Structures are given as structure tokens and as C-alpha cells.
C-alpha positions as CSV (number, residue, x, y, z in Angstrom):
1,M,-51.4,-55.9,9.1
2,T,-54.7,-55.8,5.8
3,F,-55.2,-52.8,3.8
4,S,-57.9,-51.9,5.3
5,N,-56.4,-51.4,8.6
6,F,-54.3,-48.4,7.5
7,N,-53.9,-45.6,5.4
8,A,-51.7,-45.6,2.4
9,L,-49.6,-42.9,2.8
10,D,-48.7,-44.4,6.6
11,L,-46.8,-46.4,4.2
12,L,-44.1,-44.0,3.2
13,G,-40.5,-44.1,4.6
14,K,-41.4,-47.4,6.4
15,Q,-39.7,-50.6,5.5
16,V,-42.0,-53.5,4.8
17,S,-42.0,-57.0,3.2
18,F,-44.5,-58.7,0.9
19,N,-45.6,-61.2,-1.7
20,S,-46.0,-59.9,-5.2
21,S,-47.0,-62.7,-7.8
22,L,-46.9,-63.0,-11.4
23,G,-49.4,-66.3,-12.4
24,D,-48.2,-69.0,-10.4
25,I,-44.8,-67.5,-9.3
26,I,-44.5,-66.1,-6.4
27,F,-41.9,-63.2,-5.4
28,P,-40.4,-61.9,-1.6
29,N,-39.9,-58.5,-1.9
30,Q,-38.8,-56.3,1.0
31,G,-37.7,-52.4,1.0
32,I,-38.1,-49.1,2.3
33,V,-41.6,-47.5,0.5
34,I,-40.4,-44.6,-1.1
35,S,-43.4,-43.3,-3.4
36,L,-46.9,-43.7,-3.4
37,I,-49.6,-43.2,-6.5
38,L,-53.1,-42.9,-5.5
39,N,-55.0,-43.6,-8.5
40,L,-58.9,-42.8,-9.0
41,S,-59.8,-46.0,-9.3
42,G,-59.0,-46.5,-5.1
43,S,-55.9,-48.8,-5.9
44,P,-53.0,-47.2,-4.1
45,E,-49.5,-48.4,-5.8
46,I,-46.4,-48.1,-3.6
47,L,-42.8,-48.1,-5.1
48,I,-40.1,-50.0,-3.1
49,E,-36.5,-48.7,-3.0
50,N,-34.6,-50.6,-5.4
51,G,-37.7,-52.5,-6.6
52,G,-38.1,-50.7,-10.3
53,S,-42.0,-51.3,-10.2
54,F,-44.9,-50.0,-8.6
55,Y,-47.4,-52.4,-6.7
56,C,-50.9,-52.4,-6.6
57,L,-51.8,-53.0,-2.9
58,S,-55.0,-55.0,-3.4
59,E,-52.9,-57.0,-5.5
60,I,-49.8,-57.9,-2.9
61,T,-50.3,-60.4,0.4
62,D,-48.4,-61.1,3.4
63,L,-47.8,-57.2,3.6
64,K,-45.4,-56.5,6.7
65,V,-44.9,-52.8,8.4
66,F,-42.1,-53.0,10.6
């Protein structure tokens, strides 16, 4: 599922998995989306339970919603 195929609000409460990167290192992430930030810039961010960081939807890859 790509970001353009859904509304970011639909992710709240859903189990997701995705990859995030820091330089050349890729980190797998998985959890329930517990928070959503809607920015004026148009780049929503999500927080997963026990994630500790917000992830910009435009910067994550391989997003899967269960």
C-alpha cells in the first residue's frame, strides 16, 4: 500500500510494519499507530506504540497495514 492510496487518519489504531532509514542503515519497525501529526507542510507523521519517535510517512518504505 502506498501513501497515495489511503488517508493518513485511517492508520490510527492499525497494526503496521515499515522500514525507516538512518543514512545507509535500514531499521524494520512494527506496532500499532497510536498518534498522528498533520503538518501544514503536508507530510503526516505517525507514532507507533513503544516506538519513541515519530516517522514521516513520506520517508518510510515498505508500509504494510494489517
